[in-house]
Every structure is written in structure tokens, then in C-alpha cells.
ROLOKOL-868617 format. One line per 3 residues: their letters; for each residue x, y, z of C-alpha. Coordinates in Angstrom, 2 decimals. Example, Ala and Ser with C-alpha at 12.3 -4.5 7.8 and 13.67 -1.06 7.14 Angstrom:
2
as> 12.30,-4.50,7.80 ~ 13.67,-1.06,7.14
! end
This chain:
114
mag> -12.50,12.55,25.74 ~ -15.31,10.13,25.10 ~ -18.79,11.54,25.45
rrk> -22.31,10.75,24.39 ~ -23.27,14.21,23.16 ~ -24.50,14.15,19.57
rri> -22.80,16.66,17.35 ~ -23.71,17.86,13.88 ~ -21.36,18.22,10.94
rvd> -21.96,19.18,7.31 ~ -19.87,17.43,4.69 ~ -20.34,18.34,1.02
gvd> -23.76,19.84,1.75 ~ -25.07,16.84,3.70 ~ -25.71,16.94,7.46
ylw> -24.50,14.10,9.65 ~ -24.64,13.43,13.37 ~ -21.68,11.97,15.23
vva> -20.84,10.78,18.69 ~ -17.69,9.51,20.40 ~ -17.98,6.53,22.75
gag> -15.45,4.59,24.80 ~ -14.22,1.32,23.31 ~ -11.98,-0.07,26.01
pgh> -8.42,0.86,26.89 ~ -6.59,2.76,24.18 ~ -9.51,3.37,21.80
vvv> -12.74,5.24,21.20 ~ -15.40,4.60,18.56 ~ -16.76,7.39,16.39
riw> -20.29,6.67,15.14 ~ -21.61,8.78,12.27 ~ -25.06,8.69,10.72
war> -27.28,10.71,8.44 ~ -28.96,13.61,10.24 ~ -31.85,13.74,7.77
sgr> -33.51,10.54,8.86 ~ -31.67,9.73,12.08 ~ -32.00,6.12,10.98
grp> -29.97,3.81,8.84 ~ -26.71,2.23,9.83 ~ -23.87,4.26,11.22
lev> -20.33,4.39,10.04 ~ -18.28,3.11,12.99 ~ -14.59,3.90,13.18
rvp> -12.31,2.65,15.94 ~ -9.82,5.43,16.76 ~ -6.72,5.10,18.95
fed> -6.95,7.31,22.02 ~ -5.35,6.83,25.40 ~ -6.14,8.87,28.46
gwl> -2.74,10.10,29.63 ~ -3.97,10.31,33.22 ~ -4.62,6.57,33.28
rlg> -0.98,5.93,32.35 ~ 0.43,8.06,35.14 ~ 2.56,5.92,37.44
sta> 2.20,2.78,35.33 ~ 5.22,0.51,35.03 ~ 3.77,-1.94,32.51
dep> 5.25,-2.26,29.02 ~ 3.39,0.33,27.02 ~ 4.00,2.16,23.76
aep> 6.40,5.04,24.22 ~ 4.03,7.45,22.50 ~ 0.40,7.32,23.67
alt> -2.29,8.26,21.15 ~ -3.52,11.49,22.68 ~ -5.01,13.25,19.63
pvr> -8.69,13.93,20.33 ~ -11.49,13.43,17.82 ~ -12.25,16.77,16.21
pgl> -14.61,17.84,13.40 ~ -11.80,17.81,10.81 ~ -11.17,14.14,11.54
ver> -14.90,13.35,11.43 ~ -15.13,15.02,8.01 ~ -12.29,12.80,6.75
lvr> -14.01,9.74,8.21 ~ -17.28,10.56,6.43 ~ -15.53,10.94,3.09
agl> -13.48,7.77,3.60 ~ -16.57,5.80,4.61 ~ -18.49,6.96,1.56
arg> -15.51,6.06,-0.65 ~ -15.50,2.56,0.89 ~ -19.17,1.98,0.11
whp> -20.95,3.20,3.22 ~ -24.31,4.75,2.51 ~ -26.06,6.35,5.49
dat> -29.47,4.98,4.46 ~ -28.29,1.39,3.89 ~ -29.09,-1.52,6.17
dsv> -25.50,-2.61,6.77 ~ -23.04,-0.57,8.78 ~ -19.45,-0.08,7.73
rla> -16.78,-0.66,10.36 ~ -13.28,0.67,9.96 ~ -10.29,1.37,12.17
ldr> -7.90,4.31,12.12 ~ -4.20,3.69,12.60 ~ -2.19,5.37,15.39
shr> -1.06,8.14,13.02 ~ -4.72,9.06,12.28 ~ -3.89,8.88,8.57
llv> -4.83,5.42,7.35 ~ -8.23,3.73,7.54 ~ -8.07,-0.04,7.63
pps> -10.56,-2.85,8.13 ~ -10.87,-3.57,11.85 ~ -9.05,-6.55,13.28
pad> -11.20,-9.60,14.17 ~ -10.99,-8.62,17.86 ~ -12.66,-5.25,17.12
! end
């Protein structure tokens, strides 16, 4: 699931680059930034994702439903729009960090541990 390959997406006529990186057990981080300059601060969104193979044979108390939905361009497009609506500007000096809930529907501020 998690990879370091930069991908390109166009949202409302603006090109962005995005990458998915591991963020510990049960999560990945999607980083999105402006393709025009390649600089500025990224939008960083913590997304629930569990590798089902890692759970195989586990007896620990775990959620009944693992978060197995991969990060796809449609989700990245939603993240860009949500980040812009929350004040992220790709050319600004401060990054915006958000978290996505397990349903992949609601963006929330990250918990202090994130």
C-alpha cells in the first residue's frame, strides 16, 4: 500500500503531487504539495489503513473491521479540496495536518499523538 512514488493529480485546474508513506501500524500519511513549484509546505493527512496480511493469525484485541481501503486519486482530490477549505495554501510556509476517520468521510484535526 504505502509507497514513495510521486503521483500527479489535477484538481480544479491546478496540478499537485502526492505520495503515500507509512505512518506506523494502522495508518499511512498522504502528503500533497503544489506541482508548480515543488516547494512550499505539504498538506499531510493521516489515513487509517491496515495491512490485512499483518493481522493474519493475530489473537490480540483488534477492531473487528480493519481499514483496508487504499488511497486512490478520488480520495486525494477530496483531501486537496478539504485542505484548501481549512486554510492550507500550497505556497505557504506552514503545513496543514489533518486526520481522516476510519470511514474515510470526515477530516479532523490530528490527535496530539499524531
